[in-house]
DOTOR-23969 format. One record per atom (N, C-alpha, C): residue in one letter; x, y, z. Coordinates in pm, whole numbers, padded with zeros to 5 digits, always signed. Each point is the difference from the previous one (the first is absolute). Layout:
N
AXYZ;...
***
This chain:
177
M+00909+02733+01942;M-00084-00079-00087;M+00013+00054-00142;S-00002-00092-00093;S-00003+00041-00140;S-00108-00082-00071;K-00043+00052-00108;K-00105-00066-00079;K+00043+00002-00145;H-00012-00115-00065;H+00033-00011-00142;H-00123-00055-00072;V-00037+00063-00107;V-00113-00047-00081;V+00056-00044-00135;Q-00029-00123-00036;Q+00045-00052-00129;Q-00122-00037-00083;P-00032+00082-00099;P-00114-00034-00084;P+00031-00120-00090;Y-00101-00077-00027;Y+00014-00110-00096;Y-00135-00024-00064;T+00002-00067-00113;T-00122-00029-00072;T-00023-00150+00002;A-00110-00041+00061;A-00035-00142+00004;A-00076-00038-00125;Q+00001-00127-00031;Q-00078-00052-00111;Q-00104-00097+00055;R-00124+00024-00030;R-00109-00086+00045;R-00039-00091-00115;I-00009-00129+00030;I-00034-00101-00100;I-00142-00049+00028;T-00081-00007-00105;T-00136-00053+00014;T-00025-00104-00109;F-00040-00118+00043;F-00043-00105-00091;F-00152-00005+00006;T-00065-00007-00115;T-00144-00016-00006;T-00028-00143-00044;S-00088-00065+00073;S-00027-00140-00026;S-00148-00025-00020;A-00031-00095-00085;A-00139-00042-00016;A-00042-00090+00116;R+00098-00049+00075;R-00031-00084+00117;R-00070+00082+00108;T-00091-00065+00072;T-00065+00067+00111;T+00102+00021+00112;I-00032+00088+00091;I+00089+00023+00113;I+00018-00127+00082;D-00104-00080+00012;D+00010-00125+00075;D+00095-00098-00069;E-00003-00004-00132;E+00091-00088-00075;E+00144+00048+00014;V+00021+00130-00010;V+00135+00057+00015;V+00051-00027+00140;Q-00085+00023+00098;Q+00039-00021+00139;Q+00034-00147+00025;A-00078-00092-00051;A+00027-00143+00018;A+00133-00039-00065;S+00026+00054-00119;S+00125-00029-00069;S+00120+00056+00077;L-00015+00122+00053;L+00107+00060+00079;L+00022-00079+00129;D-00109-00036+00068;D+00013-00077+00125;D+00079-00128-00021;E-00027-00068-00110;E+00072-00124-00030;E+00147+00029-00032;A+00025+00105-00077;A+00136+00032-00044;A+00091+00046+00115;I-00060+00055+00107;I+00080+00049+00112;I-00014-00086+00125;N-00065-00116-00015;N-00012-00095+00110;N-00072+00063+00119;R-00111+00067-00026;R-00072+00071+00106;R-00045-00092+00114;Q-00030-00125-00030;Q-00048-00090+00104;Q+00107-00030+00104;S+00123+00042-00025;S+00109-00024+00095;S+00076+00131+00022;P-00064+00098+00068;P+00066+00130+00017;P+00123-00008+00090;I+00087+00094-00019;I+00122+00006+00080;I-00035+00054+00139;G+00062-00055+00101;G-00020+00048+00136;G+00118+00086+00043;L-00023+00084+00096;L+00105+00089+00047;L+00118-00075+00062;E-00022-00124+00041;E+00110-00077+00060;E+00117-00018-00097;V-00027+00006-00129;V+00106-00014-00101;V+00100+00114+00011;F-00044+00115+00049;F+00086+00117+00005;F+00074+00016+00132;R-00007-00100+00087;R+00073+00005+00127;R+00150+00006-00026;D+00068+00071+00084;D+00146+00011-00011;D+00071-00131+00029;S-00067-00092+00069;S+00066-00124+00041;S+00017-00100-00114;L-00065+00023-00111;L+00015-00092-00113;L+00132+00022-00071;S+00064-00109-00040;S+00122+00012-00080;S-00040+00037-00142;K+00097+00039-00079;K-00026+00036-00141;K-00064-00118-00073;D+00053-00120+00022;D-00054-00119-00067;D-00143-00030+00046;Q-00027+00013+00130;Q-00135-00022+00051;Q-00098+00102-00058;F+00045+00124-00009;F-00084+00105-00055;F-00034-00030-00146;Q+00103-00031-00079;Q-00023-00030-00142;Q-00091-00121-00017;E+00018-00100+00083;E-00084-00120-00008;E-00146+00034+00034;S-00020+00083+00102;S-00135+00042+00039;S-00068+00077-00113;I+00074+00087-00064;I-00056+00078-00110;I-00034-00091-00116;N+00091-00088-00037;N-00022-00090-00113;N-00119-00093+00021;E-00034-00030+00126;E-00117-00082+00029;E-00130+00076-00023;K+00004+00131+00007;K-00121+00081-00007;K-00027+00062-00136;I+00100+00011-00086;I-00024+00065-00128;I-00085-00088-00091;G-00077+00066-00084;G-00083-00071-00095;G+00075-00023-00129;P-00065-00060-00098;P+00066-00029-00128;P+00047+00126-00073;S-00053+00115+00037;S+00040+00126-00063;S+00133+00052+00054;G+00046-00057+00112;G+00120+00052+00065;G-00033+00107+00103;F-00129+00028+00018;F-00046+00098+00098;F-00083-00070+00106;M-00016+00066+00113;M-00084-00051+00107;M-00100+00106+00044;F-00099-00045+00071;F-00107+00086+00051;F+00045+00065+00130;F-00012+00132+00006;F+00026+00073+00125;F-00129+00054+00061;G-00095+00038-00083;G-00125+00053+00054;G-00091+00049-00110;A-00126+00019+00037;A-00100+00053-00093;A-00098+00086+00079;A-00046+00104-00065;A-00098+00089+00062;A-00111+00028-00098;S-00121-00024+00044;S-00116+00033-00082;S-00030+00148+00019;Y-00038+00063-00106;Y-00038+00140+00009;Y-00152+00015-00007;S-00069-00102+00053;S-00145+00005-00002;S-00055+00109+00090;F+00080+00047+00096;F-00046+00111+00084;F-00033+00122-00085;S+00068+00014-00114;S-00027+00116-00086;S-00140-00008-00061;D-00058-00122-00002;D-00136-00016-00051;D-00098+00083+00083;K+00025+00010+00128;K-00089+00074+00088;K+00008+00150-00026;L+00109+00044-00060;L+00018+00141-00029;L-00040+00036-00143;S-00029-00102-00079;S-00033+00020-00140;S-00149+00031-00018;H-00029+00072-00105;H-00139+00030-00033;H-00056-00104-00097;S+00086-00092-00041;S-00041-00103-00095;S-00076-00111+00075;Q-00099-00057-00066;Q-00077-00109+00060;Q+00084-00128+00010;S+00087-00021-00096;S+00085-00119+00004;S+00142+00038-00044;P+00076+00057+00093;P+00137+00039-00033;P+00085-00122-00033;P+00105+00018-00079;P+00084-00113-00040;P+00076-00059+00119;K+00022-00130-00005;K+00078-00070+00101;K+00148+00031-00024;T+00074+00025+00106;T+00143+00028-00011;T+00075-00070+00112;I+00126-00031-00025;I+00084-00064+00101;I+00146+00039-00025;L+00071+00024+00107;L+00141+00035-00006;L+00081-00114+00060;Y+00091-00055-00079;Y+00088-00109+00044;Y+00140+00055+00027;T+00064-00057+00099;T+00142+00021+00022;T+00065-00136-00021;I+00089-00006-00099;I+00068-00126-00034;I+00150+00026-00007;G+00078-00103+00007;G+00143+00022-00014;G+00080-00125+00026;N+00128+00020+00014;N+00094-00106+00031;N+00120+00066+00067;P+00021-00025+00129;P+00112+00064+00070;P+00136-00027-00064;L+00015-00112-00067;L+00127-00031-00065;L+00021+00091-00121;I-00108+00033-00071;I+00009+00096-00110;I+00022+00140+00056;A-00072+00034+00106;A+00015+00133+00061;A+00144+00024+00043;Q+00063-00102+00052;Q+00137+00014+00049;Q+00097+00038-00111;T-00029-00040-00124;T+00089+00035-00112;T+00003+00150-00025;M-00102+00071+00052;M-00005+00146-00015;M+00037+00071+00130;I-00047-00054+00111;I+00023+00064+00130;I+00148+00008+00035;V+00079-00095-00048;V+00145+00007+00028;V+00063+00123-00064;H-00063+00054-00103;H+00052+00118-00068;H-00061+00129+00053;D-00125-00008+00047;D-00069+00120+00049;D-00112-00043+00094;R+00015+00028+00128;R-00100-00043+00099;R-00135+00067-00022;T-00003+00114-00066;T-00130+00066-00023;T-00085-00077-00102;T+00056-00102-00059;T-00078-00091-00086;T-00120-00052+00078;A+00014-00011+00131;A-00108-00051+00085;A-00127+00084-00010;L+00010+00121-00053;L-00120+00081-00022;L-00091-00062-00107;H+00057-00085-00086;H-00076-00052-00115;H+00005-00150-00016;V+00067-00070+00088;V-00006-00146-00001;V-00040-00046+00139;P-00096-00086+00011;P-00065-00071-00109;P-00096+00090-00079;P-00014-00030-00130;P-00089+00081-00083;P-00147-00025+00032;Q-00082+00095-00040;Q-00144-00011+00017;Q-00067-00007-00136;I-00105-00080-00007;I-00076-00022-00122;I-00145+00036+00030;F-00057+00090-00080;F-00139+00042+00019;F-00086-00062-00109;I-00101-00075+00040;I-00089-00067-00096;I-00138+00062+00015;A-00059+00040-00112;A-00132+00063+00003;A-00092-00064-00103;E-00124-00011+00037;E-00103-00050-00089;E-00039+00110-00098;N-00015-00036-00125;N-00044+00095-00103;N-00151-00008-00017;A-00058+00104-00053;A-00145+00004-00024;A-00044-00108-00096;N+00089-00041-00092;N-00036-00101-00099;N+00017-00143+00050;G+00036-00016+00127;G+00018-00134+00057;G+00143-00046+00002;G+00087+00067-00074;G+00142-00033+00002;G+00067+00064+00120;S+00130+00015-00008;S+00073+00059+00113;S+00125+00072-00048;T+00054+00082+00088;T+00129+00064-00026;T+00094-00036+00113;I+00126-00011-00035;I+00106-00031+00096;I+00102+00112-00013;T+00026+00069+00109;T+00086+00118-00004;T+00110-00010+00105;Y+00120+00043-00038;Y+00112+00008+00094;Y+00099+00103-00051;D+00086+00046+00088;D+00106+00092-00040;D+00122-00081-00040;L+00057+00033-00114;L+00117-00070-00052;L+00114+00012+00101;P+00047-00112+00056;P+00101+00008+00104;P+00123+00083-00035;S+00055-00017-00118;S+00121+00074-00035;S-00023+00151-00002;S-00125+00042-00025;S-00027+00143-00007;S-00010+00066+00137;V-00020-00080+00105;V-00009+00055+00135;V+00115-00043+00090;I+00078-00096-00046;I+00113-00050+00080;I+00132+00057-00051;A+00028-00022-00126;A+00128+00044-00058;A-00022+00135-00068;I-00015+00103+00081;I-00039+00130-00055;I+00118+00082-00050;G+00120-00053+00014;G+00118+00063-00058;G+00050+00121+00078;G+00122+00037-00031;G+00060+00117+00060;G+00041-00017+00144;R+00008-00125+00047;R+00039-00024+00138;R+00128-00082+00003;P+00085+00025+00096;P+00124-00077+00010;P-00024-00149+00016;E-00116-00036+00060;E-00030-00142+00023;E-00009-00080-00129;D-00022+00067-00112;D-00019-00073-00125;D+00107+00029-00104;E+00115+00047+00043;E+00106+00028-00097;E+00044-00125-00075;S-00007-00117+00065;S+00041-00124-00064;S-00102-00050-00102;G-00123+00047+00010;G-00106-00045-00090;G-00067-00128+00048;E+00048-00058+00108;E-00055-00127+00050;E-00142+00016+00054;L-00029+00113+00064;L-00135+00023+00050;L-00098+00005-00116;R+00033+00074-00102;R-00088+00010-00117;R-00019-00137-00065;K+00107-00075-00013;K-00007-00133-00061;K-00093-00092+00080;A+00010+00004+00133;A-00087-00083+00085;A-00145+00047-00010;A-00023+00131-00005;A-00136+00054-00009;A-00063-00036-00135;V+00076+00005-00106;V-00051-00037-00133;V-00034-00150-00003;S+00078-00079+00068;S-00030-00143+00010;S-00135-00021+00070;L-00025+00077+00106;L-00129-00006+00068;L-00112+00045-00093;D+00023+00105-00079;D-00098+00045-00100;D-00043-00118-00088;E+00097-00073-00050;E-00026-00110-00093;E-00079-00112+00067;K+00037-00033+00124;K-00070-00105+00073;K-00145+00039+00028;L-00021+00125+00039;L-00136+00047+00025;L-00084+00001-00127;E+00059+00045-00109;E-00076+00003-00126;E-00041-00141-00042;K+00089-00094+00015;K-00033-00138-00035;K-00118-00049+00085;L+00002+00031+00129;L-00111-00039+00087;L-00129+00071-00040;M+00007+00129-00031;M-00120+00075-00037;M-00060-00052-00130;R+00085-00035-00095;R-00050-00057-00126;R-00068-00135+00026;H+00058-00076+00090;H-00058-00130+00034;H-00138+00015+00065;I-00009+00083+00104;I-00128+00011+00072;I-00107+00073-00080;S+00042+00085-00094;S-00099+00072-00082;S-00052-00088-00113;G+00069-00112-00024;G-00043-00089-00107;G+00057+00035-00135;S+00090+00099-00005;S+00056+00038-00130;S+00108-00097-00045;E+00051-00079+00092;E+00096-00106-00034;E-00041-00125+00078;R-00012-00106-00068;R-00038-00127+00064;R+00124-00079+00044;S+00113+00067+00004;S+00124-00069+00032;S+00004-00045+00145;V+00079-00098+00024;V+00024-00048+00135;V+00100+00093+00065;L-00023+00031+00126;L+00090+00091+00069;L+00133-00061+00028;
***
């Protein structure tokens, strides 16, 4: 057995929004087509490449991402000493077709795709949206898998798509996705 440790520095992105957590969540739900979540049947080996792509394209929202899951962290309220702790929720969103552009270069990309988005209520009624910059945790450099630069290029493309979505749901850009 051997063990290799590769240090890297991740970059955490936080958007602060005047929108309430409920407004941010509603905007995200719409952008990722939450009302039509992906089922595990899409990942069956029996699907052809075309069937798989068609299934994914039916589920993605206008942002180009789809809903994979959400977890409320309200259980932490029971551990808090605060009378009214802030509401928080963790989303897992993604697009397997985007993930594949990175996984073909490095299978360990699966450690960070689909990405997770943490939304928290602020004391002032607004909210924060936090995630780790994909390129900072995926294309960490110094590996043979990324000598071509294609992994980094695909990860940076994901960075840009996520930022556009975060700006949209935070209300900092009123643009159409």
